[in-house]
C-alpha distance (Angstrom), angle and dihedral (degrees) to the residues before:
residue distance angle dihedral
M1 . . .
M2 3.80 . .
N3 3.78 115.1 .
V4 3.82 105.1 -129.1
P5 3.83 108.4 -139.8
A6 3.81 95.8 -159.2
T7 3.79 137.4 19.4
A8 3.79 137.0 -178.7
H9 3.79 103.7 -144.7
V10 3.81 112.0 -154.4
D11 3.79 119.6 -162.3
L12 3.80 105.4 -148.9
A13 3.80 91.7 -173.7
A14 3.80 88.2 59.4
I15 3.81 90.7 55.2
S16 3.81 90.7 51.0
H17 3.81 90.1 46.6
N18 3.80 91.8 50.8
V19 3.79 92.0 52.0
G20 3.79 87.8 52.1
V21 3.80 89.9 54.1
L22 3.80 90.3 48.6
R23 3.80 92.6 48.3
E24 3.79 88.6 54.8
K25 3.81 91.1 49.3
A26 3.82 90.7 46.9
A27 3.81 88.9 62.9
G28 3.79 96.9 -151.6
A29 3.78 100.4 -25.6
E30 3.79 116.0 120.8
V31 3.80 117.7 -103.2
M32 3.80 119.0 -130.2
A33 3.82 106.6 -168.4
I34 3.80 111.6 -147.8
V35 3.81 112.3 -135.9
K36 3.81 100.7 169.9
A37 3.82 121.9 133.5
D38 3.82 91.0 40.6
G39 3.77 90.9 -53.1
Y40 3.82 91.2 -49.2
G41 3.79 87.1 -55.3
H42 3.80 94.4 -49.5
G43 3.83 97.7 99.0
I44 3.79 122.0 -79.4
I45 3.81 99.5 -130.3
Q46 3.78 96.9 40.0
A47 3.79 91.4 46.2
A48 3.80 91.5 47.8
R49 3.78 93.2 52.5
A50 3.81 93.2 45.0
A51 3.81 91.2 49.1
L52 3.80 92.0 50.2
A53 3.80 89.9 47.8
G54 3.80 87.9 53.6
G55 3.79 92.5 55.2
A56 3.79 107.3 -87.3
S57 3.80 109.1 146.5
R58 3.83 97.1 -163.9
L59 3.80 140.4 25.3
G60 3.78 131.9 -141.6
V61 3.81 132.8 -155.2
A62 3.78 135.4 172.5
T63 3.81 105.8 -135.9
L64 3.77 137.2 44.1
A65 3.81 89.8 -123.1
E66 3.80 90.1 56.7
A67 3.80 91.5 48.9
L68 3.80 92.3 51.9
T69 3.82 90.9 47.0
V70 3.80 88.8 57.5
R71 3.79 93.2 47.3
R72 3.81 94.3 46.1
A73 3.80 88.5 55.1
G74 3.79 88.9 60.5
V75 3.80 97.3 -107.0
D76 3.80 104.2 144.0
A77 3.82 102.3 175.8
P78 3.82 117.4 125.9
L79 3.80 105.8 -75.3
L80 3.82 129.9 -167.2
C81 3.82 123.2 -157.5
W82 3.80 118.4 -172.7
L83 3.81 116.9 163.6
H84 3.79 106.5 89.9
G85 3.76 141.6 100.6
A86 3.77 138.5 -150.3
G87 3.79 117.6 -56.4
E88 3.80 96.9 31.5
P89 3.82 121.8 136.1
F90 3.79 101.0 -98.4
D91 3.81 96.2 159.5
E92 3.79 97.9 90.9
A93 3.81 92.7 43.7
V94 3.81 91.6 51.6
A95 3.80 90.4 47.6
A96 3.83 89.2 50.3
D97 3.83 91.5 53.7
V98 3.79 95.1 -113.5
D99 3.80 116.3 161.6
L100 3.80 109.4 -126.3
A101 3.79 131.7 -154.0
A102 3.79 123.8 -136.1
S103 3.79 129.5 -166.9
S104 3.80 100.3 168.7
V105 3.77 142.4 41.1
H106 3.82 90.6 -113.1
V107 3.80 93.2 56.2
V108 3.81 91.8 46.6
E109 3.80 89.4 52.5
D110 3.81 93.6 46.4
I111 3.81 91.9 50.5
A112 3.79 91.1 47.1
A113 3.81 90.7 51.1
A114 3.82 90.7 49.9
A115 3.80 89.8 50.1
A116 3.81 91.1 51.3
R117 3.81 90.1 51.7
A118 3.81 90.9 48.0
G119 3.80 92.2 47.6
R120 3.79 93.3 -127.9
T121 3.79 140.3 95.8
A122 3.80 116.7 -97.3
R123 3.80 118.7 -138.5
L124 3.79 109.7 -129.6
H125 3.81 133.5 -161.8
L126 3.80 112.1 -166.0
K127 3.81 114.3 -146.1
I128 3.78 124.6 -148.6
D129 3.80 121.6 -164.9
T130 3.80 103.2 -128.7
G131 3.79 96.3 175.1
L132 3.80 111.7 -50.9
S133 3.82 90.7 97.1
R134 3.78 95.5 -145.0
A135 3.81 121.1 98.8
G136 3.78 119.3 -14.2
A137 3.77 134.0 86.8
T138 3.78 116.6 -79.7
L139 3.77 118.1 -121.0
E140 3.79 87.8 -104.6
D141 3.81 92.8 53.6
W142 3.81 96.8 38.6
P143 3.83 96.2 89.5
S144 3.81 92.3 53.6
V145 3.82 92.1 47.5
V146 3.80 91.3 49.7
D147 3.80 90.7 46.9
A148 3.81 92.7 50.4
A149 3.81 90.8 49.4
L150 3.80 92.5 49.7
R151 3.82 91.1 49.2
A152 3.81 90.3 51.8
Q153 3.79 90.0 45.8
A154 3.82 91.0 52.2
E155 3.80 88.0 53.8
G156 3.81 90.5 52.8
C157 3.79 94.4 -115.8
V158 3.80 98.9 112.4
Q159 3.76 140.8 16.6
V160 3.79 116.5 -149.9
V161 3.80 102.4 -135.4
G162 3.79 101.9 161.1
I163 3.78 146.4 30.9
W164 3.77 115.7 -162.0
S165 3.77 150.1 159.5
H166 3.81 139.7 178.0
M167 3.80 131.7 -117.1
A168 3.78 126.0 -121.8
C169 3.81 103.9 -161.8
A170 3.81 107.7 16.5
D171 3.81 87.9 128.3
E172 3.82 89.1 63.5
P173 3.82 104.3 68.4
G174 3.77 111.8 -142.2
H175 3.80 95.5 17.8
P176 3.84 107.8 152.5
S177 3.80 91.9 -129.7
I178 3.80 90.4 68.4
A179 3.80 95.6 67.2
A180 3.79 91.1 38.5
Q181 3.80 92.7 54.2
L182 3.78 92.7 47.6
R183 3.82 90.7 51.6
T184 3.79 90.8 50.7
F185 3.80 91.2 47.0
D186 3.80 92.1 51.0
E187 3.81 90.3 50.3
A188 3.81 91.8 50.0
V189 3.80 92.3 48.6
E190 3.80 91.2 47.9
F191 3.82 91.4 51.0
A192 3.82 92.6 48.6
E193 3.79 93.4 47.3
K194 3.81 92.3 48.8
A195 3.80 87.5 51.4
G196 3.80 90.3 55.2
V197 3.81 106.3 -90.9
R198 3.80 113.6 140.7
P199 3.80 105.1 -171.0
E200 3.78 123.2 -165.2
V201 3.80 90.3 -148.3
R202 3.79 139.9 17.9
H203 3.80 113.4 -160.5
I204 3.78 140.0 174.9
A205 3.84 106.0 137.7
N206 3.81 120.5 114.0
S207 3.82 123.7 -175.5
A208 3.80 94.8 -70.7
A209 3.80 93.8 47.2
T210 3.80 91.8 45.6
L211 3.79 89.9 55.8
T212 3.80 101.4 39.2
I213 3.84 114.2 14.5
P214 3.84 111.5 65.2
E215 3.81 93.8 178.9
A216 3.82 90.2 59.5
R217 3.79 96.5 58.9
Y218 3.83 98.7 82.8
D219 3.84 110.3 158.2
L220 3.81 99.0 -32.8
V221 3.80 139.2 22.1
R222 3.81 125.6 -153.9
P223 3.82 109.6 -152.6
G224 3.79 117.0 -179.7
I225 3.81 117.8 162.9
A226 3.81 92.4 27.4
V227 3.81 90.1 61.3
Y228 3.81 86.3 66.3
G229 3.79 93.9 49.1
L230 3.80 99.7 -103.4
S231 3.77 120.8 124.8
P232 3.81 120.3 -119.4
I233 3.82 87.2 -156.0
P234 3.82 105.6 39.1
S235 3.82 95.1 178.9
H236 3.79 96.1 46.4
P237 3.84 109.0 143.1
A238 3.78 120.1 -131.9
S239 3.79 120.0 -127.6
D240 3.81 90.9 -101.4
G241 3.81 91.5 54.6
R242 3.80 97.2 -102.3
E243 3.77 121.0 125.5
D244 3.80 106.3 -98.3
H245 3.78 98.8 -169.6
N246 3.79 99.4 170.3
F247 3.81 110.0 29.4
G248 3.82 89.4 -133.2
L249 3.82 91.6 -54.4
R250 3.82 121.8 139.9
P251 3.82 120.5 -140.5
A252 3.79 107.4 -120.6
M253 3.82 101.8 -159.9
T254 3.80 128.9 72.6
L255 3.80 115.6 179.2
T256 3.79 116.3 -154.5
G257 3.77 137.6 175.3
R258 3.80 135.5 -176.7
L259 3.76 124.3 -127.4
I260 3.80 110.1 -111.3
V261 3.81 97.9 -177.2
T262 3.80 133.9 25.2
K263 3.78 124.4 -179.7
R264 3.77 142.6 168.1
V265 3.81 113.7 -124.5
A266 3.79 137.3 -176.0
P267 3.81 128.5 -109.4
G268 3.79 112.4 -82.2
T269 3.79 94.9 32.6
G270 3.81 113.0 151.4
V271 3.79 113.8 -134.5
S272 3.82 129.4 -148.9
Y273 3.81 128.6 -25.9
G274 3.79 115.2 -14.7
H275 3.80 92.3 6.0
R276 3.78 88.7 -102.9
Y277 3.80 87.0 161.5
T278 3.80 125.2 46.0
T279 3.79 124.2 -174.7
D280 3.79 115.4 -116.2
R281 3.82 95.3 -160.6
E282 3.78 141.4 11.5
T283 3.77 102.8 -65.1
T284 3.79 147.9 155.1
L285 3.80 121.7 -103.1
G286 3.80 127.5 -163.2
V287 3.80 128.6 -162.5
V288 3.83 119.4 -139.4
P289 3.85 113.3 -162.0
L290 3.81 97.7 -134.8
G291 3.78 127.0 96.5
Y292 3.75 145.0 155.9
A293 3.82 91.0 -62.1
D294 3.81 85.2 64.4
G295 3.78 94.7 46.5
I296 3.79 100.9 -92.0
P297 3.81 101.7 138.8
R298 3.79 114.6 -116.5
G299 3.78 84.8 -145.9
G300 3.80 86.5 68.9
T301 3.81 89.9 76.4
N302 3.83 108.9 134.3
L303 3.81 87.6 -8.7
L304 3.80 117.5 70.4
E305 3.79 121.6 76.7
V306 3.80 131.1 -143.4
W307 3.81 132.7 -173.5
A308 3.79 115.8 -106.8
A309 3.82 134.8 151.4
G310 3.77 92.8 1.5
R311 3.78 102.6 -47.5
R312 3.77 146.2 50.2
R313 3.82 118.1 -73.3
R314 3.77 126.8 -169.8
I315 3.80 119.0 -128.4
A316 3.81 106.3 -100.3
G317 3.79 112.4 -141.0
T318 3.76 134.0 -23.6
V319 3.80 120.8 -8.2
C320 3.81 102.8 -126.4
M321 3.79 129.9 -156.9
D322 3.80 94.0 -92.3
Q323 3.80 107.7 11.5
F324 3.77 150.2 20.2
V325 3.80 135.8 -161.4
I326 3.79 133.5 -125.1
D327 3.81 128.1 -161.4
V328 3.83 113.7 -141.7
G329 3.79 99.3 174.2
D330 3.78 111.5 -147.5
D331 3.79 96.0 -19.0
E332 3.78 116.1 118.6
I333 3.79 119.5 -106.8
H334 3.78 132.9 161.0
A335 3.78 136.8 -163.3
G336 3.80 107.1 -88.6
D337 3.80 95.1 35.2
Q338 3.77 114.7 134.9
V339 3.79 121.9 -112.3
I340 3.83 120.2 -165.0
L341 3.78 111.4 -147.0
F342 3.79 95.3 -175.5
G343 3.77 138.1 -22.6
P344 3.81 141.7 142.9
G345 3.81 91.3 -49.2
D346 3.80 94.4 -120.1
R347 3.82 93.3 129.0
G348 3.77 95.4 39.5
E349 3.79 94.1 -91.9
P350 3.82 120.1 140.9
T351 3.78 117.5 -92.0
A352 3.79 127.9 -137.4
Q353 3.80 85.9 -106.3
D354 3.81 90.7 55.2
W355 3.80 89.2 54.8
A356 3.79 91.4 46.3
D357 3.79 92.2 51.0
L358 3.81 92.0 51.5
L359 3.80 92.1 48.3
G360 3.79 96.3 43.5
T361 3.80 93.3 -118.5
I362 3.81 139.0 98.6
S363 3.79 131.2 -86.2
Y364 3.82 89.9 -115.2
E365 3.80 89.3 70.9
I366 3.80 93.4 48.9
V367 3.81 96.9 56.3
T368 3.81 99.1 34.7
R369 3.81 93.8 53.8
I370 3.83 95.8 58.2
G371 3.77 100.6 118.6
A372 3.78 132.9 -120.2
R373 3.81 94.9 -110.4
V374 3.81 89.2 66.3
P375 3.81 103.3 85.1
R376 3.81 118.8 -132.8
A377 3.79 117.1 -131.5
Y378 3.80 113.7 -160.6
E379 3.76 116.2 -144.8
G380 3.78 135.2 174.3
S381 3.78 125.9 32.1
P382 3.80 119.3 -91.2
A383 3.80 113.4 -117.9
């Protein structure tokens, strides 16, 4: 049997638990679990099923390819796909009963044409740009988008089932853009409803808004990173003044590797490319077979910590494409010993948030960049 040198362990029960926490926070709003980017690196199908088992009523993805992957796996829950432009092949998505987002007249018309070819009614979520300045119709274009959607609906090609937007600074409590975006969203919804749109759901809340902005929850919330147990607001203070980093969420991914080489070296030994680390004593080095091709940031050279031989160890020298080195001093290690790169932190190991803090980034980037050659091992039963 092949000895696997690295594994991303995914706790499916944690994903289900996290959705339960988010459902409680949503206070009656539906929960759409976002499973784009291969379930934030956790596995799109496994994450989708665990989220649904935890009480999510809908799923969300970015691309048409992701939507079709979910459908081909037999997952038939309501599913929204939003990242597309005019001229894309909507036919298969419409036939697979995927809800589609539209921000422009051209996209509305293309989806309606695909629905006519498929002989079925497409479910449409109209997106308004409330201040993020990415996708979404501007306030100036909103009336024409609404009008195009209502024309297509009158022809039986589409049904407008949602109005939505996305927040720019929900992870910065009190930011003035939050109230401004909600005002703009309310105005857009009011205009559309007066024009004749009767949406099933209005939605704007991401993970941060789901957890901290009650007025943003409307009919549906769309948590992403929180589904996987990572906080969108790592420094969020609890009501009693403590730091409540995780809102009761449980990180679902633990990344491990196994030492493939250990060796005793002399003082003054240069380590890895460029000798950016040099031993200052006789010491023991261990080689972990994971590198930047697997998603371990090269910027973690001489910076990131892992858990080995009972305590945290800093990466010693340059992170290479396929491997990095740790220095454990006089502690005993052997080839085959497990190293925990990051996990929930229960054993003292670094967390994905710890890595993000050291690198000046966010935990989303840490988990989503773990590469395809690192096998996922699914553990725990979804609720």
